[in-house]
DSSP file (Angstrom, degrees, kcal/mol; ACC not computed):
  #  RESIDUE AA STRUCTURE BP1 BP2  ACC     N-H-->O    O-->H-N    N-H-->O    O-->H-N    TCO  KAPPA ALPHA  PHI   PSI    X-CA   Y-CA   Z-CA
    1    1 A M              0   0    0      0, 0.0     2,-0.3     0, 0.0    72,-0.1   0.000 360.0 360.0 360.0 134.1  -14.1   62.3  114.5
    2    2 A N  E     -A   26   0A   0     24,-1.8    24,-3.0    70,-0.1     2,-0.5  -0.881 360.0-115.9-136.0 170.4  -16.5   63.9  117.0
    3    3 A T  E     +     0   0A   0     -2,-0.3    71,-3.1    21,-0.2    72,-0.4  -0.936  37.6 178.6-102.8 129.0  -18.3   63.3  120.3
    4    4 A V  E     -A   23   0A   0     19,-2.5    19,-3.5    -2,-0.5     2,-0.4  -0.947  26.0-124.4-131.5 156.1  -22.0   63.1  120.0
    5    5 A S  E     -Ab  22  76A   0     70,-2.4    72,-3.8    -2,-0.3     2,-0.5  -0.788  19.8-155.9 -96.3 138.6  -24.8   62.5  122.5
    6    6 A V  E     -Ab  21  77A   0     15,-3.4    15,-2.2    -2,-0.4     2,-0.4  -0.961   4.8-166.2-119.2 131.2  -27.2   59.7  121.9
    7    7 A I  E     -Ab  20  78A   0     70,-3.0    72,-2.8    -2,-0.5     2,-0.5  -0.948   8.1-154.0-115.1 134.0  -30.7   59.8  123.5
    8    8 A Y  E     - b   0  79A   0     11,-2.1     2,-0.3    -2,-0.4    72,-0.1  -0.926  11.0-166.2-113.3 133.3  -32.8   56.6  123.5
    9    9 A F    >>  -     0   0    0     70,-1.7     3,-1.4    -2,-0.5     4,-0.6  -0.825  47.1 -26.1-117.5 152.8  -36.6   56.8  123.6
   10   10 A G  H >> S+     0   0    0     -2,-0.3     4,-1.5     1,-0.3     3,-0.6  -0.110 129.6   3.8  51.4-125.0  -39.3   54.1  124.3
   11   11 A Q  H 3> S+     0   0    0     71,-0.3     4,-2.7     1,-0.2    -1,-0.3   0.829 128.6  61.2 -66.9 -30.5  -38.3   50.6  123.5
   12   12 A S  H <> S+     0   0    0     -3,-1.4     4,-1.7     1,-0.2     6,-0.3   0.867 103.7  50.6 -66.0 -31.0  -34.8   51.5  122.6
   13   13 A A  H <X>S+     0   0    0     -4,-0.6     4,-2.0    -3,-0.6     5,-0.6   0.874 111.1  49.6 -64.9 -39.1  -34.3   52.9  126.1
   14   14 A E  H  <5S+     0   0    0     -4,-1.5    -2,-0.2     1,-0.2    -1,-0.2   0.904 111.3  48.4 -61.5 -43.8  -35.6   49.6  127.4
   15   15 A L  H  <5S+     0   0    0     -4,-2.7    30,-0.2     1,-0.2    -2,-0.2   0.803 119.5  36.7 -75.7 -28.9  -33.3   47.5  125.3
   16   16 A T  H  <5S-     0   0    0     -4,-1.7    -1,-0.2     2,-0.2    -2,-0.2   0.736  96.4-133.4 -89.5 -23.6  -30.2   49.5  126.1
   17   17 A G  T  <5S+     0   0    0     -4,-2.0     2,-0.3     1,-0.3    -3,-0.2   0.654  74.7 103.2  78.1  14.5  -31.0   50.1  129.7
   18   18 A L      < -     0   0    0     -5,-0.6    -1,-0.3    -6,-0.3    -2,-0.2  -0.966  59.2-162.0-134.0 143.1  -30.0   53.7  129.0
   19   19 A K  S    S-     0   0    0      1,-0.4   -11,-2.1    -2,-0.3     2,-0.3   0.661  83.6 -17.3 -91.3 -18.0  -31.7   57.0  128.5
   20   20 A G  E     -A    7   0A   0    -13,-0.3    -1,-0.4    -7,-0.1     2,-0.3  -0.976  58.2-177.6-175.2 162.9  -28.6   58.4  127.0
   21   21 A E  E     -A    6   0A   0    -15,-2.2   -15,-3.4    -2,-0.3     2,-0.4  -0.976  28.7-111.0-160.7 161.1  -24.8   58.2  126.4
   22   22 A E  E     -A    5   0A   0     -2,-0.3     2,-0.5   -17,-0.2   -17,-0.2  -0.892  21.8-156.0-101.1 135.3  -22.0   59.9  124.9
   23   23 A L  E     -A    4   0A   0    -19,-3.5   -19,-2.5    -2,-0.4     2,-0.4  -0.929  11.5-156.6-110.8 128.2  -20.2   58.4  121.9
   24   24 A V  E     +     0   0A   0     -2,-0.5   -21,-0.2   -21,-0.2   -22,-0.0  -0.827  68.2  15.9-108.7 143.1  -16.6   59.5  121.4
   25   25 A S  E    S+     0   0A   0     -2,-0.4    -1,-0.2     1,-0.2   -22,-0.2   0.938  71.5 172.4  66.7  51.8  -14.7   59.4  118.0
   26   26 A V  E     -A    2   0A   0    -24,-3.0   -24,-1.8    -3,-0.3    -1,-0.2  -0.808  33.5-122.3 -88.6 123.9  -17.7   59.0  115.8
   27   27 A P        -     0   0    0      0, 0.0    44,-0.1     0, 0.0    -1,-0.0  -0.299  31.5-122.9 -66.4 153.9  -16.5   59.3  112.1
   28   28 A T  S    S+     0   0    0      1,-0.2     2,-0.2    42,-0.1    42,-0.1  -0.971  87.5  36.7-149.3 136.5  -18.0   62.0  110.0
   29   29 A P  S    S+     0   0    0      0, 0.0     2,-0.3     0, 0.0    41,-0.2   0.536  83.8 165.5 -72.4 157.6  -19.5   62.1  107.4
   30   30 A I  E     -E   69   0B   0     39,-2.1    39,-3.3    -2,-0.2     2,-0.2  -0.986  38.4-113.6-141.7 141.0  -21.2   58.7  108.2
   31   31 A S  E  >  -E   68   0B   0     -2,-0.3     4,-2.5    37,-0.3    37,-0.2  -0.471  26.8-120.4 -70.8 148.2  -24.2   57.1  106.6
   32   32 A S  H  > S+     0   0    0     35,-2.3     4,-2.3     1,-0.2    34,-0.2   0.858 116.5  55.2 -59.2 -33.2  -27.3   56.9  108.8
   33   33 A R  H  > S+     0   0    0     32,-2.3     4,-2.4     2,-0.2    -1,-0.2   0.934 107.9  47.2 -64.2 -45.3  -27.0   53.0  108.2
   34   34 A E  H  > S+     0   0    0     31,-0.3     4,-1.9     2,-0.2    -2,-0.2   0.870 110.6  51.9 -63.4 -37.3  -23.5   53.0  109.5
   35   35 A L  H  X S+     0   0    0     -4,-2.5     4,-2.1     2,-0.2    -1,-0.2   0.915 110.6  48.4 -59.0 -46.0  -24.5   55.1  112.5
   36   36 A W  H  X S+     0   0    0     -4,-2.3     4,-2.3     1,-0.2    -2,-0.2   0.909 111.2  50.5 -63.7 -40.9  -27.3   52.6  113.3
   37   37 A E  H  X S+     0   0    0     -4,-2.4     4,-1.6     2,-0.2    -1,-0.2   0.855 107.7  53.8 -69.2 -32.5  -24.8   49.7  112.9
   38   38 A L  H  X S+     0   0    0     -4,-1.9     4,-1.5     2,-0.2     3,-0.2   0.941 110.7  47.1 -62.2 -47.8  -22.4   51.5  115.3
   39   39 A L  H  X S+     0   0    0     -4,-2.1     4,-1.9     1,-0.2    -2,-0.2   0.884 110.4  51.4 -67.1 -38.1  -25.2   51.7  117.9
   40   40 A Q  H  < S+     0   0    0     -4,-2.3    -1,-0.2     1,-0.2    -2,-0.2   0.789 105.0  56.7 -66.9 -29.2  -26.1   48.1  117.4
   41   41 A Q  H  < S+     0   0    0     -4,-1.6    -1,-0.2    -3,-0.2    -2,-0.2   0.862 111.2  43.8 -67.0 -38.0  -22.6   47.0  117.9
   42   42 A R  H  < S+     0   0    0     -4,-1.5    -2,-0.2     1,-0.3    -1,-0.2   0.793 131.7  22.1 -74.9 -29.6  -22.7   48.8  121.3
   43   43 A H    ><  -     0   0    0     -4,-1.9     3,-2.2    -5,-0.2    -1,-0.3  -0.735  67.2-175.9-141.5  86.5  -26.1   47.4  122.1
   44   44 A P  G >  S+     0   0    0      0, 0.0     3,-1.7     0, 0.0     4,-0.2   0.737  78.1  73.3 -59.7 -25.3  -26.9   44.2  120.2
   45   45 A R  G >  S+     0   0    0      1,-0.3     3,-1.2   -30,-0.2     4,-0.2   0.702  80.2  74.8 -63.6 -16.0  -30.4   44.0  121.6
   46   46 A L  G X  S+     0   0    0     -3,-2.2     3,-2.8     1,-0.3     4,-0.3   0.723  70.9  88.3 -66.4 -20.8  -31.3   47.0  119.4
   47   47 A A  G X  S+     0   0    0     -3,-1.7     3,-1.9     1,-0.3    -1,-0.3   0.776  73.2  68.3 -47.9 -31.0  -31.4   44.6  116.5
   48   48 A V  G <  S+     0   0    0     -3,-1.2    -1,-0.3     1,-0.3    -2,-0.2   0.733  96.2  55.6 -62.4 -22.8  -35.0   43.8  117.2
   49   49 A L  G X  S+     0   0    0     -3,-2.8     3,-2.6    -4,-0.2     4,-0.3   0.461  75.3 132.3 -89.9  -0.9  -35.9   47.3  116.1
   50   50 A R  T <  S+     0   0    0     -3,-1.9    -3,-0.0    -4,-0.3     0, 0.0  -0.218  78.6  13.8 -53.1 136.2  -34.2   47.1  112.7
   51   51 A G  T 3  S+     0   0    0      2,-0.2    -1,-0.3     1,-0.1    -2,-0.1   0.367 121.0  69.9  81.8  -7.2  -36.5   48.3  110.0
   52   52 A H  S <  S+     0   0    0     -3,-2.6     2,-0.3    30,-0.0    -2,-0.2   0.145  85.2  73.8-128.3  12.5  -38.8   49.9  112.6
   53   53 A V        -     0   0    0     -4,-0.3    11,-0.4    28,-0.2     2,-0.3  -0.940  53.5-161.4-132.3 152.7  -36.7   52.8  113.9
   54   54 A V  E     -C   80   0A   0     26,-2.0    26,-2.8    -2,-0.3     2,-0.3  -0.922  15.5-134.7-125.6 160.1  -35.6   56.2  112.7
   55   55 A L  E     -CD  79  62A   0      7,-1.7     7,-2.8    -2,-0.3     2,-0.4  -0.782   8.4-152.1-106.6 152.1  -32.8   58.4  113.9
   56   56 A A  E     -CD  78  61A   0     22,-1.9    22,-2.9    -2,-0.3     2,-0.5  -0.981   8.4-167.0-124.8 119.5  -33.0   62.2  114.5
   57   57 A V  E >  S-CD  77  60A   0      3,-2.3     3,-1.4    -2,-0.4    20,-0.2  -0.937  78.5 -13.6-107.3 124.0  -29.8   64.2  114.2
   58   58 A A  T 3  S-     0   0    0     18,-2.4    -1,-0.2    -2,-0.5    19,-0.1   0.886 131.4 -54.6  53.0  40.8  -29.9   67.7  115.5
   59   59 A Q  T 3  S+     0   0    0     17,-0.4     2,-0.5    -3,-0.2    -1,-0.3   0.619 113.7 119.0  70.3  19.1  -33.7   67.3  115.8
   60   60 A Q  E <   -D   57   0A   0     -3,-1.4    -3,-2.3     2,-0.0    -1,-0.2  -0.973  64.0-127.4-116.6 119.7  -34.1   66.4  112.1
   61   61 A Y  E     -D   56   0A   0     -2,-0.5    -5,-0.3    -5,-0.3    -7,-0.0  -0.385  29.3-178.5 -63.6 140.2  -35.6   62.9  111.3
   62   62 A I  E     -D   55   0A   0     -7,-2.8    -7,-1.7    -2,-0.1     2,-0.1  -0.990  23.6-125.7-140.4 133.4  -33.4   60.8  108.9
   63   63 A P        -     0   0    0      0, 0.0     2,-1.1     0, 0.0     4,-0.2  -0.408  34.9-101.5 -73.9 156.8  -34.3   57.3  107.6
   64   64 A I  S    S+     0   0    0    -11,-0.4     2,-0.2   -32,-0.1   -11,-0.0  -0.725  81.2 100.6 -82.0 100.9  -31.8   54.5  108.1
   65   65 A A  S    S-     0   0    0     -2,-1.1   -32,-2.3     2,-0.2   -31,-0.3  -0.707  90.6 -58.8-156.7-160.1  -30.2   54.3  104.6
   66   66 A E  S    S+     0   0    0     -2,-0.2     2,-0.1   -34,-0.2    -2,-0.1   0.401  82.1 131.6 -84.0   0.9  -27.2   55.3  102.7
   67   67 A Q        -     0   0    0     -4,-0.2   -35,-2.3   -36,-0.1     2,-0.2  -0.377  58.6-126.8 -56.6 123.0  -27.8   59.0  103.3
   68   68 A L  E     -E   31   0B   0    -37,-0.2     2,-0.5    -2,-0.1   -37,-0.3  -0.549  23.3-161.9 -80.1 137.3  -24.6   60.7  104.6
   69   69 A V  E     -E   30   0B   0    -39,-3.3   -39,-2.1    -2,-0.2     2,-0.8  -0.974  11.0-144.8-120.5 127.2  -24.9   62.6  107.8
   70   70 A V        -     0   0    0     -2,-0.5     2,-0.4   -41,-0.2   -42,-0.1  -0.819  19.4-161.1 -88.6 113.2  -22.4   65.2  108.9
   71   71 A L        -     0   0    0     -2,-0.8     2,-0.3   -44,-0.1   -67,-0.0  -0.773   1.3-158.9 -99.3 134.1  -22.0   65.1  112.6
   72   72 A R    >   -     0   0    0     -2,-0.4     3,-2.8     1,-0.1   -70,-0.1  -0.831  38.1 -81.4-109.9 155.4  -20.5   68.0  114.5
   73   73 A D  T 3  S+     0   0    0     -2,-0.3   -69,-0.2     1,-0.3    -1,-0.1  -0.275 118.7  17.9 -54.3 130.7  -19.0   67.8  118.0
   74   74 A G  T 3  S+     0   0    0    -71,-3.1    -1,-0.3     1,-0.3   -70,-0.2   0.358  88.4 147.9  86.9  -2.5  -21.8   67.9  120.5
   75   75 A D    <   -     0   0    0     -3,-2.8   -70,-2.4   -72,-0.4     2,-0.5  -0.285  43.6-129.2 -63.1 156.2  -24.5   67.0  118.1
   76   76 A E  E     -b    5   0A   0    -72,-0.2   -18,-2.4   -70,-0.0     2,-0.5  -0.917  17.7-165.1-112.5 133.1  -27.4   65.0  119.6
   77   77 A V  E     -bC   6  57A   0    -72,-3.8   -70,-3.0    -2,-0.5     2,-0.4  -0.962   7.7-160.0-115.3 124.1  -28.6   61.8  117.9
   78   78 A A  E     -bC   7  56A   0    -22,-2.9   -22,-1.9    -2,-0.5     2,-0.8  -0.876  11.1-147.1-104.6 137.1  -32.0   60.4  119.0
   79   79 A V  E     -bC   8  55A   0    -72,-2.8   -70,-1.7    -2,-0.4   -24,-0.2  -0.909  21.1-170.7-103.2 111.8  -33.1   56.8  118.5
   80   80 A V  E     - C   0  54A   0    -26,-2.8   -26,-2.0    -2,-0.8     3,-0.1  -0.849   0.8-166.8-111.4  96.9  -36.9   56.9  117.9
   81   81 A P        -     0   0    0      0, 0.0   -28,-0.2     0, 0.0   -71,-0.0  -0.165  45.2 -64.2 -67.6 171.9  -38.6   53.6  117.8
   82   82 A P        -     0   0    0      0, 0.0     2,-0.3     0, 0.0   -71,-0.3  -0.323  55.6-131.4 -57.7 138.3  -42.2   53.1  116.5
   83   83 A L        -     0   0    0     -3,-0.1     2,-0.3   -73,-0.1    -3,-0.0  -0.715  20.9-164.5 -90.8 142.3  -44.7   55.0  118.7
   84   84 A S        +     0   0    0     -2,-0.3     2,-0.2     2,-0.0     0, 0.0  -0.801  38.5  80.7-120.6 166.5  -47.8   53.4  119.9
   85   85 A G              0   0    0     -2,-0.3    -2,-0.0     1,-0.1     0, 0.0  -0.737 360.0 360.0 128.8-178.0  -51.0   54.9  121.3
   86   86 A G              0   0    0     -2,-0.2    -1,-0.1     0, 0.0    -2,-0.0   0.431 360.0 360.0-160.7 360.0  -54.0   56.5  119.9
């Protein structure tokens, strides 16, 4: 179990009302899908981004799938919704 920082970008920040927060006692290893579900439990409005968001752990993008992620105490997790613009 570790404490990680979560940073919300774009629409995920709008939906949570937060730019960031600390999560305490995050199990590790954890699948990226389980991590996303943990975030959705805390912020149910994030569900609208399902299938359209990626996570970045320690600045490495990971798809939301069954891939196991080893989180270290103090790691940073970013929630990156689809980007728009041109």
